PLY file of the C-alpha trace (Angstrom):
ply
format ascii 1.0
element vertex 145
property float x
property float y
property float z
element edge 144
property int vertex1
property int vertex2
end_header
43.90 -7.22 -59.92
42.53 -8.52 -56.33
40.61 -11.93 -56.16
37.34 -12.52 -54.28
38.54 -13.79 -51.31
41.15 -10.74 -51.10
38.17 -8.29 -51.41
36.53 -10.13 -48.56
39.49 -10.07 -46.34
39.89 -6.25 -47.18
35.96 -5.31 -46.33
36.83 -7.35 -43.04
39.52 -5.25 -41.92
37.85 -2.09 -42.75
34.77 -3.15 -40.76
36.93 -4.26 -37.68
38.27 -0.58 -37.89
34.88 1.15 -38.24
32.70 -0.86 -36.14
34.48 0.71 -32.65
34.27 3.99 -34.02
30.55 3.45 -34.83
29.90 2.29 -31.17
31.49 5.19 -29.73
29.86 7.73 -31.85
26.39 6.03 -30.96
27.11 6.28 -27.34
28.20 10.09 -27.46
25.19 10.96 -29.61
22.94 9.28 -26.96
24.85 10.89 -24.12
24.42 14.58 -25.86
20.61 13.77 -26.52
20.15 13.16 -22.83
21.96 16.11 -21.62
19.95 18.32 -24.25
16.69 16.65 -22.67
17.66 17.84 -19.08
18.43 21.49 -19.91
15.26 21.66 -21.80
13.47 20.32 -18.50
15.39 22.88 -16.44
14.40 25.70 -18.87
10.80 24.88 -18.92
10.85 24.61 -15.31
12.55 27.96 -14.88
10.17 29.64 -17.76
7.00 28.51 -15.60
5.57 31.20 -13.31
2.95 28.68 -11.89
1.85 25.07 -13.16
-1.21 25.02 -15.39
-4.53 24.33 -13.23
-3.29 25.75 -10.05
-5.90 28.19 -9.28
-5.01 31.74 -8.48
-5.87 33.10 -5.15
-8.75 35.51 -6.41
-10.39 31.90 -7.87
-9.96 30.07 -4.43
-11.75 32.94 -2.66
-14.53 32.89 -5.33
-14.93 29.13 -4.61
-14.86 29.38 -0.94
-17.56 32.20 -1.36
-19.67 29.91 -3.32
-19.18 26.99 -1.01
-20.42 29.26 1.86
-23.79 29.95 0.17
-24.47 26.37 -0.53
-26.40 24.46 1.85
-24.62 22.57 4.47
-24.44 18.88 3.36
-26.42 16.33 5.74
-25.43 12.81 6.20
-28.57 10.27 5.15
-30.58 9.21 7.96
-29.51 5.45 6.85
-25.97 6.43 7.10
-26.08 8.11 10.45
-24.61 6.42 13.51
-26.91 5.25 16.29
-26.75 7.06 19.74
-24.58 4.90 21.68
-22.16 4.82 18.82
-22.11 8.37 18.69
-21.55 8.73 22.33
-18.74 6.48 22.58
-17.08 8.53 19.43
-17.66 11.63 21.62
-16.02 10.01 24.63
-13.08 9.14 22.96
-12.46 12.61 21.38
-12.84 13.63 25.05
-10.41 11.16 26.28
-12.68 9.34 28.61
-12.92 5.73 28.99
-15.62 3.96 27.00
-17.82 1.35 28.38
-19.62 -0.87 25.94
-22.44 -3.12 26.95
-22.21 -6.38 25.14
-25.22 -8.76 25.11
-24.90 -12.67 26.02
-24.97 -13.80 22.29
-21.86 -11.26 21.31
-19.77 -12.50 24.68
-20.32 -16.32 23.51
-19.32 -15.33 19.62
-16.60 -13.26 20.77
-15.24 -16.09 23.20
-15.37 -18.58 20.55
-13.52 -16.23 17.79
-10.78 -15.72 20.59
-10.16 -19.35 21.08
-10.13 -19.97 17.42
-7.59 -16.95 17.25
-5.38 -18.58 19.97
-5.54 -22.06 19.07
-5.75 -25.27 21.39
-3.32 -25.03 24.35
-0.29 -27.11 24.02
-1.08 -28.65 27.54
-4.50 -29.52 26.56
-5.27 -33.33 27.32
-6.89 -33.71 23.70
-3.41 -33.04 22.20
-1.20 -35.50 24.23
-1.96 -39.22 25.49
-1.91 -39.05 29.28
0.63 -40.90 31.13
0.54 -41.91 34.91
-1.34 -40.36 37.34
-2.75 -38.08 34.80
-3.98 -41.04 33.02
-5.89 -42.99 35.78
-7.30 -39.55 37.08
-9.12 -39.22 33.58
-10.27 -42.61 33.68
-12.04 -42.12 37.04
-13.53 -38.97 35.64
-15.17 -40.91 32.91
-16.22 -43.64 35.01
-18.04 -41.44 37.31
-20.14 -40.03 34.61
0 1
1 2
2 3
3 4
4 5
5 6
6 7
7 8
8 9
9 10
10 11
11 12
12 13
13 14
14 15
15 16
16 17
17 18
18 19
19 20
20 21
21 22
22 23
23 24
24 25
25 26
26 27
27 28
28 29
29 30
30 31
31 32
32 33
33 34
34 35
35 36
36 37
37 38
38 39
39 40
40 41
41 42
42 43
43 44
44 45
45 46
46 47
47 48
48 49
49 50
50 51
51 52
52 53
53 54
54 55
55 56
56 57
57 58
58 59
59 60
60 61
61 62
62 63
63 64
64 65
65 66
66 67
67 68
68 69
69 70
70 71
71 72
72 73
73 74
74 75
75 76
76 77
77 78
78 79
79 80
80 81
81 82
82 83
83 84
84 85
85 86
86 87
87 88
88 89
89 90
90 91
91 92
92 93
93 94
94 95
95 96
96 97
97 98
98 99
99 100
100 101
101 102
102 103
103 104
104 105
105 106
106 107
107 108
108 109
109 110
110 111
111 112
112 113
113 114
114 115
115 116
116 117
117 118
118 119
119 120
120 121
121 122
122 123
123 124
124 125
125 126
126 127
127 128
128 129
129 130
130 131
131 132
132 133
133 134
134 135
135 136
136 137
137 138
138 139
139 140
140 141
141 142
142 143
143 144
């Protein structure tokens, strides 16, 4: 008669033998399931004549006729472009150079933004302390003012 410890050792030995077989069989089953899914998808694609929801040529023709009978859509006056913008758009389409008049206020704003974008010059008098002749020149300018 086997003791309790011998029975436990026996069970451990059997588990060591069966676990790799279980893992292999699980992997094989997963592989077969994937193959089956792929084949089902290919078969479904082969059986389809037209995807659902895609209109037939007759339906497309009917929709085109219905659209032609409707009134043309107009852009609301609030959303229409100004005449100068419309003229510039036409010139761009035609390939002509576009001249845009900029008022003085806009020119100042654009110049200010350009300076901000570029940043201060690395040779600016404010960046580095002046030395030698440049320092004397700066002092003389301040005295004259």
